C-alpha positions in Angstrom: 0.0 0.0 0.0 1.3 3.4 -1.0 1.9 5.9 1.8 2.7 9.5 1.2 3.8 12.0 3.8 4.0 15.7 3.1 6.2 18.1 5.1 7.8 21.5 4.9 4.8 23.7 5.3 4.7 26.7 7.5 4.2 30.4 7.8 6.2 32.6 5.4 6.0 36.3 4.4 5.1 37.3 0.9 8.1 37.0 -1.4 9.5 34.3 0.7 10.3 30.6 -0.1 9.4 27.2 1.1 10.3 23.7 0.0 7.7 21.0 0.5 8.6 17.3 0.5 6.4 14.3 -0.4 8.0 11.1 0.9 6.6 7.9 -0.7 6.7 4.4 0.7 5.2 1.2 -0.6 5.4 2.3 -4.2 7.6 1.6 -7.1 9.0 5.1 -7.1 10.1 6.6 -10.4 7.5 4.9 -12.6 4.6 6.9 -11.2 3.1 10.3 -11.6 3.5 12.5 -8.6 1.3 15.6 -8.4 1.1 18.4 -5.9 -2.4 19.9 -5.4 -3.6 22.6 -3.1 -6.9 23.5 -1.5 -7.9 26.8 0.1 -11.0 27.2 2.3 -14.0 27.5 0.1 -12.2 26.5 -3.0 -11.8 23.3 -5.0 -8.6 21.4 -4.9 -6.4 22.5 -7.8 -3.4 21.0 -9.5 -0.2 22.9 -8.7 2.6 20.8 -10.4 3.1 17.3 -11.8 6.1 15.2 -12.6 5.7 12.2 -14.9 7.6 8.9 -14.9 9.8 10.3 -17.6 10.6 13.4 -15.6 8.5 15.8 -17.6 6.9 18.5 -15.5 3.9 20.8 -15.8 2.6 23.6 -13.7 -0.5 25.6 -13.1 -0.3 29.0 -14.8 -0.5 30.7 -11.4 2.8 29.1 -10.3 4.8 28.9 -13.5 8.2 30.5 -13.0 7.9 30.5 -9.2 7.5 26.8 -8.3 9.7 23.9 -9.3 8.9 20.2 -8.8 11.7 17.6 -8.7 12.4 14.0 -7.7 15.1 12.4 -5.5 15.1 8.8 -6.6 17.5 7.7 -3.8 15.2 9.2 -1.1 11.8 8.2 -2.8 10.9 11.9 -2.4 9.4 14.6 -4.5 10.0 18.2 -3.7 8.1 21.4 -4.5 10.3 24.4 -4.3 8.2 27.5 -3.9 9.7 30.9 -4.5 8.2 34.4 -4.6 5.3 33.3 -2.5 2.0 35.3 -2.7 -0.9 35.6 -0.3 -3.0 33.6 -2.7 -0.6 30.6 -2.4 -2.0 30.0 1.1 -3.5 26.5 1.1 -3.1 23.0 2.3 -0.8 21.3 -0.1 -1.3 17.6 -0.9 0.7 15.1 -3.0 -0.9 12.4 -5.0 0.8 9.3 -6.5 -0.5 7.2 -9.3 0.8 4.8 -11.9 -1.7 5.6 -14.6 -3.3 8.9 -15.3 -6.7 7.4 -15.2 -6.2 6.1 -11.6 -7.4 8.0 -8.6 -4.1 7.2 -6.9 -3.1 7.7 -3.3 -3.1 10.9 -1.2 -1.1 12.2 1.7 -2.7 14.2 4.5 -1.4 17.5 3.4 0.8 20.3 4.8 -0.4 23.8 5.5 1.3 26.7 3.8 0.4 30.2 5.1 1.7 33.3 3.3 1.1 36.3 5.5 2.7 39.6 6.5 
């Protein structure tokens, strides 16, 4: 059974940076899609960034040029480097793991990111 644990969230000022981690266990890491989502109060969960088994990445327009997703195969961990954070980046960030795009996949419990002055 796949287990995902997110960490690295916290309180940061606008313009600051955070790096989130998604540690995976019980999966065949590296042949799966890992996606970061986020959800703010009153809003639907939205895709933030994705990395494919081949290492391709894609991002929501709202975070392009500011966020970077990457994998560490040795640590079975996917990172989300977030720079130039804005108030509207405040949300609970979740990671999702799946082997096929049509699967629902597995979810972590999320990590809170709060951008506030």
